[in-house]
N, C-alpha and C positions, 0 to 999 in steps of 0.2 A: 290033719288039719291043725293039730296042736303044734306040730313042728313048724308049720308055715307061720303061725302067729309068733313063735319065738324068733324066727329069722327076720320078721318085719319090724319088730320093736327096735333092734339096733339100727336098722336103716333109717327108721323115722328119727331116732335120736341124732344120727349123724347128719341127716338133712337139716334138722333144726339148728345144729351147731354150725353147720356151714352157712346157713342163712344169717345166723347171728354174727358170724365173723364178717360176712359180706356187708351186713348192715353197719357194723362198726367201721369197716373200711370206708364205705360210702359216706357215713356220718363224718368221719375225719376229713375225707376229701371235701365234703360239702362245707364243713366249718372253715377249712383252709381256703377254699375258693371264695367263700363269703367274706372272710377276713381280708384276703387279697383285694377283693373288690372294694371293700370299705376303705382300705389303705389307698387304693388308686383314686377313689373319689375324694379322699382327704387331700391327696397330692394335687389332684385336679383343681380343688378349691383354692389352694395356695397359688398354683400356677396361674389360675384365672385372675387372682388379685394382682399378681406381678405383671401379668399381661396387660391388664387395664391401666396400671400405673405406668408401664413402659409406653403404652399407646398415648397416654396423656402427656408424658414427657416428650415423646417424639413429636407430637402435634405442636406442643409449645415451642420446641426448638425450631421446627420447620417454619412456624409462623414468625418467630423472632428473626430467623434468618431471612425470610422474604421481606420483612419490614426493614431490616438493615440494608438489604440490597436496594430497596426503594429509596431509603434515605440517601444511600450512596449515589444513586442515580440523580436525585434532586441536587445533592451537594455538588456533583460533577457539573451539572448545568449552571448552578450559581457561581461556582469557581470559574468556569469558562467566561461567564458574563463579566465577573469582576476583573479577570485578567484582560479581557478585551477593552474594558473601560480604562484599565491601567495603561495599556498600550496606546490608546487614544490620548490619554493625558500626557504620556511621554512625547508623543508626536506634537501635540499642541504646545507643550512646554518648550520643545526644541525650536518650534516656529517662533514663539515669543522671544526666546533668547536671541535667535537670528535677527528678528526685527529690532530688538534692542541694540544689537551690534550695528545694524544699518543706521539706526538713528544716531548712534555715537559717531559714526563716520560723517553723517550729514551735519551733525552738530559741530564737528571739527571744521568742516568746510565753511559753515556759516560763521564760525568764530574767526576763521582766516579772512573771510569777507569783511567782517566788522573791523578787523585790524587794518585791512587795506583801505577801507573807507575813512578810518580815522587818520591814517597817514596822508591820504589824498586831501582830506579836509584841511589838515594842518598846512599842507603845501599850498593849497588855494588861499588860505588865510595869509600865508607869508607873501604870496604874489600880490594879494590885495593891498597889504601894507606897503609893498614896494611901489605899487601904482600910486598910492596916496603920497608917498615921498616924492615920486617923479612929478606928480601934479603940483606939489608945493614948489619944487625947483623951477618948473616951467612957468608957474605964476610969477615967481620972482624975476624971471627972464623976460616977462612982459608978453607972455602968450596965454591970455586968459581962456580963450576957446579950447585950446589944447589941454590947459590945466583942468577945466571943467570936465572935459571928455575923460581924462585919465582918472579924475576923482569919481565920476559916475561909474566907470568900469571897475574901479577898485571896490566901490560899494556893492556892485553886482557880484563880484567874485567873493566878497566877504559874506554875502547872503548865501551863496552856493556853498561856501566853506562851512558855514554854520549848519545848513541843512545836511551836508554830508557827515559832519561830526555827530549831529543828532541821529541820523540814520545808522551810524556805526554803533551808537549806544543802544538803539532799538534792536539792531541785529545781534549785539552781544547778549541782550536780555533774552532774545529768542533762542540763542545758542544755549544759555543757561537753562531755560525752560525745557529745551529739547534734552539736555543732559538729565534733568530730573525725571522727565517722562521716560527716558531710556532706562533709568535706574528702577522706576516703578514697574515697567514692563519686564525688565530682567528679573525682578523679585517675583512677579507673577509667574514667569517662565520657570524659575527655580522651584517655586511651590508646586506648580503643575508636574514638574519632573519628579519631585519628591513624592507627591501623592500618587503619581503613576507608578513609580517604582514600588511603593507600598502596596498598591492594589495588585500589581503583577505578582509580588511575593505572596500576598494573601491568596491569590488565585492559584499559585503553584502549590502552596501548602494545602489548600483545600482540595486540589486535585489528588495530591498524595494521600490525604486522609480519606477521600472518597474511594480511591482504589483499595486502600487497606480495609475500609469498612465493607466494600463490596466483596472482597475476598473472604473476610470473616463471615459475612452474611451467607455467602455461597457454601462455605464449609459447615456453618451451623444448620443451614437448610438440608444439606446432604446428610448430616448427622441425624437430623430429625427424621428424614425419610428412612434411613437405615434402622433407627430405633422403632419406627412404626412397622417396618418389615419384620423385625425381630418379634415385636408384639403380636403381629398376625401369625407368625410361626408358632409362638407360644400358645396362642388361642386355639390354633388347629391341633396342637399336641394335647391341649387340655380337653378338647372335644373328643379326641381319640381315647384319652384316659377315662373320660366319663363313660364312653361306650364300652371300653374294656371292663371297667369296674362294674357297670351294670350287668354286663354279660357274665362276669365272674360271680356276682351275687345271684344271678338267675341260675347259673350252673350249680352253684352251691346249694341253692334252695331245692333244685331238682334232685341233687344227690341226697340231701337230707330227707326229702320226701320219699325217695326210693328206699332209703335206710329205714324210715318209719314204717313203710309198707312191708318190708322184709321182717321187721320185728313183730308185726301183728300175727 
């Protein structure tokens, strides 16, 4: 019995030593796992902040991109309306200029008519004077009836000549008025053409700006969507880190608990 007690003592000592070593190993593992878990949680906290910031930036970019596309769409509609108005002005201006040219032609015709009336009136006045002269000659020859007839016809021709000359003056005045009217219409036509050309140019520049703004808005919106996708990926990675960190801490706590149990 004494020999058996001597052999048990070393075994008990070896067992205690082995438990102590196992406890130390488990303790080191537990501390290491807990430390790794805490590190992962710290990293997860930082990635969570970055994820939220990236999500906010992405949402902002996407919103601004959509706003830019909406403005581009409205600008395109406005540019088209301005360009259409400009084309209408160009057409109206061309019609006014054409009308002005027609009036110029008519004025020239009326002016020619006034000159013809003046020449005709002067011819009639000359014939009236000739009849008066013939009347005086016939009266001297002793033919009073014929003289009176010639004198009366001379007076009639003189009145016709005066009316014709006065009509030529009125026609000339009409021609001058038509020329002024033609100039005014031409000025209006030129102004319409200039305004039309300006509006067409504004519409063209607006269309170019609208296209550029739309492209920039689409790019910004796409960039915002990509940023939000990255943010969602980072959030998922953060959640995984949190789960891993919590798991590591739990494992570390379990190993520390086991080590403490072995040491008792």
